All heavy atoms as TSV, in Angstrom:
chain	resi	resn	atom	element	x	y	z
A	1	MET	N	N	14.729	-18.485	11.425
A	1	MET	CA	C	13.472	-17.958	12.027
A	1	MET	C	C	13.899	-17.240	13.308
A	1	MET	O	O	14.671	-17.665	14.119
A	1	MET	CB	C	12.643	-19.213	12.357
A	1	MET	CG	C	11.220	-18.782	12.900
A	1	MET	SD	S	10.184	-18.566	11.502
A	1	MET	CE	C	8.659	-18.312	12.440
A	2	ALA	N	N	13.223	-15.996	13.485
A	2	ALA	CA	C	13.456	-15.155	14.615
A	2	ALA	C	C	12.725	-15.578	15.786
A	2	ALA	O	O	11.418	-15.894	15.662
A	2	ALA	CB	C	13.261	-13.694	14.244
A	3	ASP	N	N	13.203	-15.557	16.961
A	3	ASP	CA	C	12.562	-15.738	18.293
A	3	ASP	C	C	11.705	-14.526	18.590
A	3	ASP	O	O	10.694	-14.629	19.342
A	3	ASP	CB	C	13.461	-16.176	19.301
A	3	ASP	CG	C	14.116	-17.443	19.002
A	3	ASP	OD1	O	13.457	-18.523	18.965
A	3	ASP	OD2	O	15.357	-17.521	18.683
A	4	LYS	N	N	12.213	-13.355	18.281
A	4	LYS	CA	C	11.659	-12.204	18.604
A	4	LYS	C	C	11.796	-11.084	17.481
A	4	LYS	O	O	12.858	-11.090	16.801
A	4	LYS	CB	C	12.275	-11.632	19.883
A	4	LYS	CG	C	11.562	-10.452	20.542
A	4	LYS	CD	C	12.270	-10.202	21.905
A	4	LYS	CE	C	11.513	-9.101	22.709
A	4	LYS	NZ	N	12.070	-8.934	24.079
A	5	VAL	N	N	10.835	-10.190	17.249
A	5	VAL	CA	C	10.938	-9.234	16.211
A	5	VAL	C	C	10.802	-7.801	16.851
A	5	VAL	O	O	10.013	-7.674	17.655
A	5	VAL	CB	C	9.830	-9.476	15.142
A	5	VAL	CG1	C	9.921	-8.332	14.107
A	5	VAL	CG2	C	9.874	-10.708	14.461
A	6	HIS	N	N	11.752	-7.005	16.413
A	6	HIS	CA	C	11.776	-5.628	16.825
A	6	HIS	C	C	11.597	-4.746	15.648
A	6	HIS	O	O	12.548	-4.630	14.814
A	6	HIS	CB	C	12.994	-5.233	17.645
A	6	HIS	CG	C	13.110	-3.873	18.003
A	6	HIS	ND1	N	12.266	-3.237	18.860
A	6	HIS	CD2	C	13.941	-2.761	17.581
A	6	HIS	CE1	C	12.498	-1.948	19.031
A	6	HIS	NE2	N	13.513	-1.671	18.237
A	7	ASP	N	N	10.431	-4.065	15.516
A	7	ASP	CA	C	10.155	-3.270	14.368
A	7	ASP	C	C	10.580	-1.722	14.809
A	7	ASP	O	O	9.828	-1.102	15.451
A	7	ASP	CB	C	8.695	-3.231	14.043
A	7	ASP	CG	C	8.311	-2.470	12.784
A	7	ASP	OD1	O	9.186	-1.766	12.235
A	7	ASP	OD2	O	7.205	-2.741	12.321
A	8	ALA	N	N	11.681	-1.288	14.187
A	8	ALA	CA	C	12.178	0.026	14.419
A	8	ALA	C	C	12.011	0.886	13.239
A	8	ALA	O	O	12.745	2.005	13.146
A	8	ALA	CB	C	13.714	-0.020	14.841
A	9	LYS	N	N	11.118	0.598	12.279
A	9	LYS	CA	C	11.035	1.356	11.085
A	9	LYS	C	C	10.415	2.745	11.398
A	9	LYS	O	O	9.613	2.862	12.283
A	9	LYS	CB	C	10.021	0.597	10.114
A	9	LYS	CG	C	10.615	-0.694	9.551
A	9	LYS	CD	C	9.656	-1.305	8.569
A	9	LYS	CE	C	8.348	-1.564	9.153
A	9	LYS	NZ	N	7.802	-2.947	8.932
A	10	GLY	N	N	11.054	3.734	10.814
A	10	GLY	CA	C	10.556	5.079	11.048
A	10	GLY	C	C	11.289	5.790	12.278
A	10	GLY	O	O	11.128	7.056	12.402
A	11	LEU	N	N	12.007	4.949	13.027
A	11	LEU	CA	C	12.775	5.668	14.091
A	11	LEU	C	C	14.126	6.313	13.644
A	11	LEU	O	O	14.817	5.616	12.827
A	11	LEU	CB	C	13.101	4.635	15.306
A	11	LEU	CG	C	11.774	4.044	15.869
A	11	LEU	CD1	C	12.151	2.949	16.988
A	11	LEU	CD2	C	10.993	5.085	16.612
A	12	ASN	N	N	14.539	7.350	14.072
A	12	ASN	CA	C	15.763	7.994	13.837
A	12	ASN	C	C	16.916	7.401	14.546
A	12	ASN	O	O	16.712	6.908	15.719
A	12	ASN	CB	C	15.704	9.540	13.897
A	12	ASN	CG	C	14.733	10.090	12.982
A	12	ASN	OD1	O	14.725	9.758	11.815
A	12	ASN	ND2	N	14.002	11.235	13.470
A	13	CYS	N	N	18.103	7.475	14.120
A	13	CYS	CA	C	19.339	7.006	14.748
A	13	CYS	C	C	19.515	7.862	15.996
A	13	CYS	O	O	19.193	9.005	15.945
A	13	CYS	CB	C	20.495	7.245	13.769
A	13	CYS	SG	S	21.920	6.283	14.022
A	14	PRO	N	N	19.777	7.279	17.055
A	14	PRO	CA	C	20.312	5.858	17.341
A	14	PRO	C	C	19.222	4.997	18.002
A	14	PRO	O	O	19.512	3.958	18.444
A	14	PRO	CB	C	21.490	6.089	18.404
A	14	PRO	CG	C	20.962	7.146	19.238
A	14	PRO	CD	C	20.295	8.196	18.164
A	15	LEU	N	N	17.967	5.427	17.880
A	15	LEU	CA	C	16.870	4.686	18.449
A	15	LEU	C	C	16.714	3.224	18.004
A	15	LEU	O	O	16.488	2.342	18.884
A	15	LEU	CB	C	15.437	5.354	18.404
A	15	LEU	CG	C	15.419	6.661	19.136
A	15	LEU	CD1	C	14.066	7.349	18.860
A	15	LEU	CD2	C	15.465	6.283	20.599
A	16	PRO	N	N	16.930	2.800	16.699
A	16	PRO	CA	C	16.802	1.428	16.351
A	16	PRO	C	C	17.818	0.603	17.149
A	16	PRO	O	O	17.449	-0.436	17.669
A	16	PRO	CB	C	17.083	1.476	14.894
A	16	PRO	CG	C	16.649	2.731	14.405
A	16	PRO	CD	C	17.040	3.723	15.524
A	17	ASN	N	N	19.025	1.146	17.213
A	17	ASN	CA	C	20.098	0.218	17.964
A	17	ASN	C	C	19.812	0.279	19.430
A	17	ASN	O	O	19.877	-0.810	20.070
A	17	ASN	CB	C	21.397	0.997	17.700
A	17	ASN	CG	C	22.544	0.176	18.098
A	17	ASN	OD1	O	22.632	-0.573	19.060
A	17	ASN	ND2	N	23.545	0.105	17.180
A	18	LEU	N	N	19.363	1.398	20.119
A	18	LEU	CA	C	19.102	1.382	21.543
A	18	LEU	C	C	17.953	0.547	21.887
A	18	LEU	O	O	17.944	-0.232	22.937
A	18	LEU	CB	C	18.855	2.835	21.969
A	18	LEU	CG	C	20.075	3.792	21.867
A	18	LEU	CD1	C	19.636	5.204	22.220
A	18	LEU	CD2	C	21.096	3.374	22.809
A	19	LYS	N	N	16.880	0.538	21.192
A	19	LYS	CA	C	15.754	-0.295	21.419
A	19	LYS	C	C	15.924	-1.782	21.158
A	19	LYS	O	O	15.447	-2.599	21.834
A	19	LYS	CB	C	14.576	0.188	20.585
A	19	LYS	CG	C	13.968	1.652	21.048
A	19	LYS	CD	C	12.813	1.997	20.520
A	19	LYS	CE	C	12.254	3.268	21.034
A	19	LYS	NZ	N	11.434	3.245	22.232
A	20	ALA	N	N	16.756	-2.081	20.118
A	20	ALA	CA	C	17.140	-3.482	19.836
A	20	ALA	C	C	18.047	-3.926	21.030
A	20	ALA	O	O	17.899	-5.089	21.394
A	20	ALA	CB	C	17.891	-3.526	18.574
A	21	LYS	N	N	18.893	-3.156	21.500
A	21	LYS	CA	C	19.735	-3.563	22.678
A	21	LYS	C	C	18.892	-3.930	23.904
A	21	LYS	O	O	19.064	-4.879	24.501
A	21	LYS	CB	C	20.729	-2.458	23.019
A	21	LYS	CG	C	21.647	-2.802	24.137
A	21	LYS	CD	C	22.636	-1.644	24.251
A	21	LYS	CE	C	23.618	-2.133	25.491
A	21	LYS	NZ	N	24.615	-0.994	25.725
A	22	LYS	N	N	17.841	-3.066	24.125
A	22	LYS	CA	C	16.870	-3.381	25.196
A	22	LYS	C	C	16.141	-4.669	24.958
A	22	LYS	O	O	16.012	-5.534	25.970
A	22	LYS	CB	C	15.884	-2.152	25.363
A	22	LYS	CG	C	14.969	-2.380	26.572
A	22	LYS	CD	C	14.174	-1.187	26.718
A	22	LYS	CE	C	13.181	-1.384	27.826
A	22	LYS	NZ	N	12.190	-0.369	28.015
A	23	ALA	N	N	15.656	-4.851	23.812
A	23	ALA	CA	C	14.910	-6.057	23.417
A	23	ALA	C	C	15.767	-7.330	23.504
A	23	ALA	O	O	15.350	-8.417	23.978
A	23	ALA	CB	C	14.303	-6.035	22.061
A	24	HIS	N	N	16.992	-7.223	23.122
A	24	HIS	CA	C	17.943	-8.372	23.177
A	24	HIS	C	C	18.348	-8.718	24.534
A	24	HIS	O	O	18.632	-9.917	24.783
A	24	HIS	CB	C	19.263	-7.797	22.321
A	24	HIS	CG	C	19.922	-8.996	21.725
A	24	HIS	ND1	N	21.091	-9.537	22.108
A	24	HIS	CD2	C	19.565	-9.741	20.592
A	24	HIS	CE1	C	21.442	-10.555	21.185
A	24	HIS	NE2	N	20.471	-10.692	20.448
A	25	LYS	N	N	18.314	-7.805	25.504
A	25	LYS	CA	C	18.655	-7.980	26.883
A	25	LYS	C	C	17.742	-9.069	27.541
A	25	LYS	O	O	18.239	-9.798	28.320
A	25	LYS	CB	C	18.563	-6.693	27.739
A	25	LYS	CG	C	19.047	-6.824	29.057
A	25	LYS	CD	C	18.960	-5.575	29.809
A	25	LYS	CE	C	20.041	-4.544	29.360
A	25	LYS	NZ	N	20.092	-3.368	30.232
A	26	ASP	N	N	16.444	-9.160	27.136
A	26	ASP	CA	C	15.564	-10.022	27.692
A	26	ASP	C	C	15.667	-11.543	27.079
A	26	ASP	O	O	14.895	-12.361	27.520
A	26	ASP	CB	C	14.108	-9.603	27.592
A	26	ASP	CG	C	13.959	-8.245	28.324
A	26	ASP	OD1	O	14.637	-8.034	29.323
A	26	ASP	OD2	O	13.089	-7.375	27.945
A	27	MET	N	N	16.452	-11.698	26.073
A	27	MET	CA	C	16.487	-12.868	25.432
A	27	MET	C	C	17.571	-13.859	26.017
A	27	MET	O	O	18.494	-13.321	26.741
A	27	MET	CB	C	16.814	-12.675	23.911
A	27	MET	CG	C	15.668	-11.945	23.286
A	27	MET	SD	S	16.131	-11.419	21.605
A	27	MET	CE	C	15.952	-13.046	20.796
A	28	THR	N	N	17.487	-15.114	25.723
A	28	THR	CA	C	18.443	-16.064	26.280
A	28	THR	C	C	19.443	-16.389	25.133
A	28	THR	O	O	19.104	-16.236	23.985
A	28	THR	CB	C	17.730	-17.410	26.732
A	28	THR	OG1	O	17.045	-17.979	25.680
A	28	THR	CG2	C	16.779	-17.056	27.847
A	29	PRO	N	N	20.664	-16.816	25.572
A	29	PRO	CA	C	21.641	-17.230	24.529
A	29	PRO	C	C	21.072	-18.178	23.589
A	29	PRO	O	O	20.409	-19.120	23.878
A	29	PRO	CB	C	22.818	-17.813	25.433
A	29	PRO	CG	C	22.641	-17.149	26.751
A	29	PRO	CD	C	21.166	-16.998	26.973
A	30	GLY	N	N	21.484	-17.987	22.278
A	30	GLY	CA	C	20.995	-18.756	21.183
A	30	GLY	C	C	19.753	-18.317	20.496
A	30	GLY	O	O	19.570	-18.696	19.358
A	31	GLN	N	N	18.999	-17.420	21.095
A	31	GLN	CA	C	17.824	-16.903	20.404
A	31	GLN	C	C	18.223	-15.784	19.439
A	31	GLN	O	O	19.295	-15.186	19.618
A	31	GLN	CB	C	16.868	-16.296	21.511
A	31	GLN	CG	C	16.088	-17.377	22.310
A	31	GLN	CD	C	14.953	-16.715	23.221
A	31	GLN	OE1	O	15.253	-15.707	23.920
A	31	GLN	NE2	N	13.903	-17.285	23.178
A	32	ILE	N	N	17.313	-15.680	18.562
A	32	ILE	CA	C	17.605	-14.776	17.420
A	32	ILE	C	C	16.661	-13.565	17.427
A	32	ILE	O	O	15.382	-13.843	17.461
A	32	ILE	CB	C	17.611	-15.432	16.019
A	32	ILE	CG1	C	18.788	-16.431	15.987
A	32	ILE	CG2	C	17.759	-14.459	14.918
A	32	ILE	CD1	C	18.872	-17.260	14.778
A	33	LEU	N	N	17.119	-12.352	17.306
A	33	LEU	CA	C	16.277	-11.113	17.247
A	33	LEU	C	C	16.295	-10.618	15.808
A	33	LEU	O	O	17.356	-10.506	15.146
A	33	LEU	CB	C	16.889	-10.083	18.178
A	33	LEU	CG	C	16.154	-8.655	18.069
A	33	LEU	CD1	C	14.843	-8.888	18.531
A	33	LEU	CD2	C	16.973	-7.744	18.977
A	34	LEU	N	N	15.141	-10.434	15.249
A	34	LEU	CA	C	15.005	-9.749	13.910
A	34	LEU	C	C	14.725	-8.299	14.179
A	34	LEU	O	O	13.759	-7.917	14.845
A	34	LEU	CB	C	13.870	-10.386	13.087
A	34	LEU	CG	C	13.448	-9.673	11.825
A	34	LEU	CD1	C	14.642	-9.631	10.862
A	34	LEU	CD2	C	12.242	-10.335	11.179
A	35	VAL	N	N	15.520	-7.376	13.639
A	35	VAL	CA	C	15.379	-5.909	13.797
A	35	VAL	C	C	15.120	-5.554	12.274
A	35	VAL	O	O	15.763	-5.846	11.411
A	35	VAL	CB	C	16.581	-5.326	14.349
A	35	VAL	CG1	C	16.356	-3.742	14.427
A	35	VAL	CG2	C	17.049	-5.856	15.641
A	36	LEU	N	N	14.009	-4.611	12.285
A	36	LEU	CA	C	13.562	-3.956	10.976
A	36	LEU	C	C	13.852	-2.513	11.149
A	36	LEU	O	O	13.521	-2.005	12.182
A	36	LEU	CB	C	12.088	-4.226	10.744
A	36	LEU	CG	C	11.756	-5.582	10.681
A	36	LEU	CD1	C	10.225	-5.719	10.470
A	36	LEU	CD2	C	12.356	-6.367	9.573
A	37	SER	N	N	14.602	-1.858	10.218
A	37	SER	CA	C	14.910	-0.479	10.372
A	37	SER	C	C	14.921	0.180	9.046
A	37	SER	O	O	15.084	-0.438	7.972
A	37	SER	CB	C	16.330	-0.352	11.042
A	37	SER	OG	O	16.786	1.067	10.836
A	38	THR	N	N	14.526	1.578	8.989
A	38	THR	CA	C	14.668	2.248	7.778
A	38	THR	C	C	15.730	3.284	7.747
A	38	THR	O	O	15.917	4.106	6.893
A	38	THR	CB	C	13.291	3.106	7.592
A	38	THR	OG1	O	12.993	3.816	8.792
A	38	THR	CG2	C	12.191	2.141	7.262
A	39	VAL	N	N	16.754	3.119	8.637
A	39	VAL	CA	C	17.836	4.027	8.773
A	39	VAL	C	C	19.071	3.297	8.053
A	39	VAL	O	O	19.527	2.354	8.451
A	39	VAL	CB	C	18.172	4.380	10.245
A	39	VAL	CG1	C	19.490	5.180	10.344
A	39	VAL	CG2	C	17.079	5.047	11.013
A	40	ARG	N	N	19.581	4.072	7.018
A	40	ARG	CA	C	20.693	3.526	6.226
A	40	ARG	C	C	21.894	3.276	7.117
A	40	ARG	O	O	22.561	2.272	6.962
A	40	ARG	CB	C	21.024	4.514	5.203
A	40	ARG	CG	C	22.195	4.004	4.317
A	40	ARG	CD	C	22.450	5.100	3.150
A	40	ARG	NE	N	21.280	5.505	2.594
A	40	ARG	CZ	C	21.194	5.737	1.232
A	40	ARG	NH1	N	22.291	5.784	0.578
A	40	ARG	NH2	N	20.029	6.101	0.761
A	41	GLY	N	N	22.138	4.152	8.134
A	41	GLY	CA	C	23.337	3.809	9.034
A	41	GLY	C	C	23.208	2.724	9.890
A	41	GLY	O	O	24.149	2.325	10.668
A	42	SER	N	N	21.976	1.994	9.935
A	42	SER	CA	C	21.814	0.869	10.821
A	42	SER	C	C	22.814	-0.222	10.504
A	42	SER	O	O	23.153	-0.913	11.361
A	42	SER	CB	C	20.383	0.369	10.687
A	42	SER	OG	O	19.471	1.235	11.232
A	43	VAL	N	N	23.159	-0.386	9.228
A	43	VAL	CA	C	24.110	-1.466	8.846
A	43	VAL	C	C	25.452	-1.237	9.697
A	43	VAL	O	O	25.866	-2.231	10.359
A	43	VAL	CB	C	24.446	-1.393	7.316
A	43	VAL	CG1	C	25.509	-2.398	7.033
A	43	VAL	CG2	C	23.120	-1.673	6.510
A	44	ALA	N	N	25.982	-0.141	9.631
A	44	ALA	CA	C	27.266	0.034	10.440
A	44	ALA	C	C	26.941	-0.050	11.967
A	44	ALA	O	O	27.724	-0.568	12.689
A	44	ALA	CB	C	27.893	1.463	10.179
A	45	ASP	N	N	25.740	0.507	12.276
A	45	ASP	CA	C	25.419	0.510	13.753
A	45	ASP	C	C	25.262	-0.941	14.289
A	45	ASP	O	O	25.771	-1.232	15.327
A	45	ASP	CB	C	24.115	1.254	14.064
A	45	ASP	CG	C	24.292	2.750	13.969
A	45	ASP	OD1	O	25.409	3.224	13.911
A	45	ASP	OD2	O	23.232	3.406	13.835
A	46	PHE	N	N	24.724	-1.852	13.610
A	46	PHE	CA	C	24.359	-3.231	13.974
A	46	PHE	C	C	25.703	-4.094	13.845
A	46	PHE	O	O	25.920	-4.940	14.607
A	46	PHE	CB	C	23.181	-3.856	13.376
A	46	PHE	CG	C	21.933	-3.323	14.044
A	46	PHE	CD1	C	21.048	-2.447	13.358
A	46	PHE	CD2	C	21.537	-3.652	15.281
A	46	PHE	CE1	C	19.898	-1.943	14.010
A	46	PHE	CE2	C	20.450	-3.211	15.877
A	46	PHE	CZ	C	19.648	-2.319	15.278
A	47	GLN	N	N	26.488	-3.664	12.928
A	47	GLN	CA	C	27.792	-4.353	12.879
A	47	GLN	C	C	28.600	-4.017	14.120
A	47	GLN	O	O	29.222	-4.917	14.730
A	47	GLN	CB	C	28.578	-4.048	11.529
A	47	GLN	CG	C	27.963	-4.630	10.273
A	47	GLN	CD	C	28.574	-4.046	8.996
A	47	GLN	OE1	O	29.205	-3.033	8.991
A	47	GLN	NE2	N	28.425	-4.766	7.888
A	48	ALA	N	N	28.664	-2.735	14.544
A	48	ALA	CA	C	29.384	-2.337	15.628
A	48	ALA	C	C	28.700	-2.913	16.964
A	48	ALA	O	O	29.409	-3.365	17.882
A	48	ALA	CB	C	29.296	-0.852	15.803
A	49	PHE	N	N	27.307	-2.927	16.972
A	49	PHE	CA	C	26.655	-3.588	18.118
A	49	PHE	C	C	27.144	-4.956	18.320
A	49	PHE	O	O	27.340	-5.425	19.453
A	49	PHE	CB	C	25.156	-3.497	17.851
A	49	PHE	CG	C	24.355	-4.221	18.862
A	49	PHE	CD1	C	24.117	-3.691	20.150
A	49	PHE	CD2	C	23.736	-5.396	18.506
A	49	PHE	CE1	C	23.281	-4.383	21.002
A	49	PHE	CE2	C	22.918	-6.160	19.380
A	49	PHE	CZ	C	22.747	-5.622	20.643
A	50	SER	N	N	27.171	-5.736	17.318
A	50	SER	CA	C	27.517	-7.206	17.253
A	50	SER	C	C	28.968	-7.360	17.837
A	50	SER	O	O	29.253	-8.152	18.621
A	50	SER	CB	C	27.293	-7.833	16.031
A	50	SER	OG	O	25.950	-7.886	15.667
A	51	ARG	N	N	29.863	-6.488	17.292
A	51	ARG	CA	C	31.390	-6.606	17.696
A	51	ARG	C	C	31.461	-6.241	19.124
A	51	ARG	O	O	32.222	-6.933	19.894
A	51	ARG	CB	C	32.163	-5.599	16.843
A	51	ARG	CG	C	32.578	-6.118	15.565
A	51	ARG	CD	C	33.771	-5.314	14.940
A	51	ARG	NE	N	33.417	-3.909	14.942
A	51	ARG	CZ	C	32.740	-3.284	14.002
A	51	ARG	NH1	N	32.282	-4.028	12.824
A	51	ARG	NH2	N	32.523	-1.976	13.974
A	52	THR	N	N	30.818	-5.223	19.619
A	52	THR	CA	C	31.019	-4.734	20.957
A	52	THR	C	C	30.237	-5.614	22.035
A	52	THR	O	O	30.724	-5.701	23.184
A	52	THR	CB	C	30.654	-3.296	21.195
A	52	THR	OG1	O	29.198	-3.200	20.889
A	52	THR	CG2	C	31.461	-2.389	20.336
A	53	THR	N	N	29.172	-6.302	21.696
A	53	THR	CA	C	28.375	-7.051	22.595
A	53	THR	C	C	28.792	-8.584	22.497
A	53	THR	O	O	28.451	-9.296	23.417
A	53	THR	CB	C	26.896	-6.945	22.401
A	53	THR	OG1	O	26.563	-7.334	21.072
A	53	THR	CG2	C	26.383	-5.517	22.477
A	54	GLY	N	N	29.530	-9.014	21.454
A	54	GLY	CA	C	29.802	-10.326	21.325
A	54	GLY	C	C	28.648	-11.222	20.720
A	54	GLY	O	O	28.752	-12.430	20.557
A	55	ASN	N	N	27.543	-10.586	20.402
A	55	ASN	CA	C	26.487	-11.254	19.659
A	55	ASN	C	C	26.828	-11.418	18.185
A	55	ASN	O	O	27.546	-10.569	17.711
A	55	ASN	CB	C	25.205	-10.470	19.908
A	55	ASN	CG	C	24.839	-10.424	21.383
A	55	ASN	OD1	O	24.644	-11.400	22.061
A	55	ASN	ND2	N	24.721	-9.187	21.878
A	56	GLU	N	N	26.133	-12.392	17.568
A	56	GLU	CA	C	26.483	-12.565	16.144
A	56	GLU	C	C	25.418	-11.931	15.256
A	56	GLU	O	O	24.271	-12.251	15.358
A	56	GLU	CB	C	26.488	-14.117	15.882
A	56	GLU	CG	C	26.704	-14.505	14.482
A	56	GLU	CD	C	26.598	-16.019	14.247
A	56	GLU	OE1	O	26.342	-16.809	15.184
A	56	GLU	OE2	O	26.651	-16.376	13.026
A	57	LEU	N	N	25.952	-11.192	14.312
A	57	LEU	CA	C	25.085	-10.673	13.245
A	57	LEU	C	C	25.095	-11.742	12.248
A	57	LEU	O	O	25.940	-11.949	11.396
A	57	LEU	CB	C	25.680	-9.293	12.785
A	57	LEU	CG	C	24.881	-8.613	11.558
A	57	LEU	CD1	C	23.421	-8.372	11.983
A	57	LEU	CD2	C	25.597	-7.402	11.091
A	58	VAL	N	N	24.012	-12.601	12.191
A	58	VAL	CA	C	23.838	-13.701	11.382
A	58	VAL	C	C	23.788	-13.180	9.892
A	58	VAL	O	O	24.532	-13.713	9.034
A	58	VAL	CB	C	22.589	-14.539	11.730
A	58	VAL	CG1	C	22.494	-15.674	10.920
A	58	VAL	CG2	C	22.762	-14.915	13.203
A	59	VAL	N	N	22.922	-12.331	9.603
A	59	VAL	CA	C	22.812	-11.717	8.261
A	59	VAL	C	C	21.999	-10.433	8.331
A	59	VAL	O	O	21.281	-10.144	9.270
A	59	VAL	CB	C	21.975	-12.763	7.388
A	59	VAL	CG1	C	20.572	-12.993	7.865
A	59	VAL	CG2	C	22.043	-12.351	6.000
A	60	HIS	N	N	22.312	-9.645	7.285
A	60	HIS	CA	C	21.481	-8.365	7.130
A	60	HIS	C	C	21.291	-8.228	5.688
A	60	HIS	O	O	22.030	-8.665	4.787
A	60	HIS	CB	C	22.233	-7.149	7.758
A	60	HIS	CG	C	23.538	-6.774	7.120
A	60	HIS	ND1	N	23.567	-6.007	5.936
A	60	HIS	CD2	C	24.809	-7.146	7.326
A	60	HIS	CE1	C	24.871	-5.769	5.613
A	60	HIS	NE2	N	25.587	-6.491	6.424
A	61	SER	N	N	20.217	-7.601	5.343
A	61	SER	CA	C	19.788	-7.329	3.994
A	61	SER	C	C	18.971	-6.042	3.937
A	61	SER	O	O	18.440	-5.498	4.938
A	61	SER	CB	C	18.929	-8.545	3.471
A	61	SER	OG	O	17.744	-8.717	4.218
A	62	GLU	N	N	18.644	-5.585	2.710
A	62	GLU	CA	C	17.862	-4.400	2.483
A	62	GLU	C	C	16.959	-4.654	1.295
A	62	GLU	O	O	17.390	-5.253	0.307
A	62	GLU	CB	C	18.739	-3.275	2.216
A	62	GLU	CG	C	18.058	-1.906	1.990
A	62	GLU	CD	C	17.609	-1.709	0.530
A	62	GLU	OE1	O	18.203	-2.093	-0.457
A	62	GLU	OE2	O	16.635	-0.998	0.376
A	63	GLU	N	N	15.688	-4.285	1.520
A	63	GLU	CA	C	14.739	-4.421	0.381
A	63	GLU	C	C	13.666	-3.311	0.500
A	63	GLU	O	O	13.102	-3.167	1.639
A	63	GLU	CB	C	13.974	-5.732	0.502
A	63	GLU	CG	C	13.062	-5.890	-0.777
A	63	GLU	CD	C	12.498	-7.316	-0.836
A	63	GLU	OE1	O	13.106	-8.339	-0.381
A	63	GLU	OE2	O	11.386	-7.417	-1.274
A	64	GLY	N	N	13.592	-2.533	-0.544
A	64	GLY	CA	C	12.659	-1.430	-0.507
A	64	GLY	C	C	12.853	-0.396	0.534
A	64	GLY	O	O	11.886	0.139	1.148
A	65	GLY	N	N	14.099	-0.145	0.929
A	65	GLY	CA	C	14.440	0.843	1.915
A	65	GLY	C	C	14.238	0.243	3.427
A	65	GLY	O	O	14.481	1.027	4.360
A	66	VAL	N	N	13.997	-0.922	3.620
A	66	VAL	CA	C	13.831	-1.631	4.937
A	66	VAL	C	C	15.092	-2.500	5.072
A	66	VAL	O	O	15.277	-3.367	4.287
A	66	VAL	CB	C	12.497	-2.396	5.099
A	66	VAL	CG1	C	12.510	-2.964	6.449
A	66	VAL	CG2	C	11.328	-1.366	4.900
A	67	TYR	N	N	15.726	-2.232	6.203
A	67	TYR	CA	C	16.902	-3.096	6.487
A	67	TYR	C	C	16.518	-4.031	7.570
A	67	TYR	O	O	15.913	-3.799	8.634
A	67	TYR	CB	C	17.995	-2.171	7.130
A	67	TYR	CG	C	18.534	-1.208	6.028
A	67	TYR	CD1	C	17.908	0.078	5.999
A	67	TYR	CD2	C	19.570	-1.425	5.210
A	67	TYR	CE1	C	18.231	1.105	4.982
A	67	TYR	CE2	C	19.998	-0.468	4.271
A	67	TYR	CZ	C	19.336	0.715	4.144
A	67	TYR	OH	O	19.753	1.637	3.193
A	68	ASP	N	N	16.906	-5.384	7.227
A	68	ASP	CA	C	16.623	-6.417	8.113
A	68	ASP	C	C	17.923	-7.005	8.795
A	68	ASP	O	O	18.910	-7.186	7.997
A	68	ASP	CB	C	16.071	-7.694	7.395
A	68	ASP	CG	C	14.651	-7.313	6.785
A	68	ASP	OD1	O	14.273	-6.158	6.944
A	68	ASP	OD2	O	14.128	-8.235	6.128
A	69	PHE	N	N	17.894	-7.167	10.079
A	69	PHE	CA	C	19.128	-7.707	10.713
A	69	PHE	C	C	18.631	-8.866	11.681
A	69	PHE	O	O	17.709	-8.828	12.358
A	69	PHE	CB	C	19.704	-6.648	11.616
A	69	PHE	CG	C	20.004	-5.377	10.892
A	69	PHE	CD1	C	19.182	-4.342	10.796
A	69	PHE	CD2	C	21.269	-5.310	10.463
A	69	PHE	CE1	C	19.398	-3.223	10.235
A	69	PHE	CE2	C	21.647	-4.096	9.659
A	69	PHE	CZ	C	20.642	-3.061	9.590
A	70	LEU	N	N	19.387	-10.036	11.420
A	70	LEU	CA	C	19.141	-11.160	12.326
A	70	LEU	C	C	20.382	-11.161	13.252
A	70	LEU	O	O	21.595	-11.372	12.786
A	70	LEU	CB	C	19.109	-12.557	11.560
A	70	LEU	CG	C	17.771	-12.719	10.841
A	70	LEU	CD1	C	17.873	-14.063	10.034
A	70	LEU	CD2	C	16.596	-12.715	11.719
A	71	ILE	N	N	20.102	-11.075	14.574
A	71	ILE	CA	C	21.219	-11.004	15.558
A	71	ILE	C	C	20.965	-12.267	16.602
A	71	ILE	O	O	19.910	-12.266	17.296
A	71	ILE	CB	C	21.195	-9.749	16.328
A	71	ILE	CG1	C	21.400	-8.550	15.292
A	71	ILE	CG2	C	22.358	-9.622	17.251
A	71	ILE	CD1	C	21.065	-7.225	15.912
A	72	LYS	N	N	21.954	-12.916	16.622
A	72	LYS	CA	C	21.938	-14.150	17.598
A	72	LYS	C	C	22.638	-13.780	18.969
A	72	LYS	O	O	23.727	-13.437	18.931
A	72	LYS	CB	C	22.654	-15.484	16.975
A	72	LYS	CG	C	22.606	-16.641	17.755
A	72	LYS	CD	C	23.170	-17.776	17.026
A	72	LYS	CE	C	23.067	-19.114	17.743
A	72	LYS	NZ	N	23.618	-20.178	16.975
A	73	LYS	N	N	21.823	-13.949	19.984
A	73	LYS	CA	C	22.359	-13.622	21.358
A	73	LYS	C	C	23.411	-14.655	21.720
A	73	LYS	O	O	23.292	-15.873	21.618
A	73	LYS	CB	C	21.294	-13.712	22.311
A	73	LYS	CG	C	21.769	-13.489	23.754
A	73	LYS	CD	C	21.051	-12.448	24.354
A	73	LYS	CE	C	21.490	-12.183	25.808
A	73	LYS	NZ	N	21.055	-10.961	26.434
A	74	SER	N	N	24.644	-14.191	22.190
A	74	SER	CA	C	25.701	-15.138	22.615
A	74	SER	C	C	25.481	-15.495	24.083
A	74	SER	O	O	24.773	-14.969	24.724
A	74	SER	CB	C	27.010	-14.411	22.434
A	74	SER	OG	O	27.065	-13.282	23.260
């Protein structure tokens, strides 16, 4: 279950990642952010985001052209 949802559907790269980073900044460690995106490149972007920030990409999936990412704040 996500503590916060960031709907970035329809935004072009790199906006989903940048806006998620801003939303994640206000969260406390252990909270989970759900990001929704329609950008195919978001998979690589959020994997890199997790590696570089130390946050955990819990899971990601795709259904009907919408990519879901659960990111746990470290």
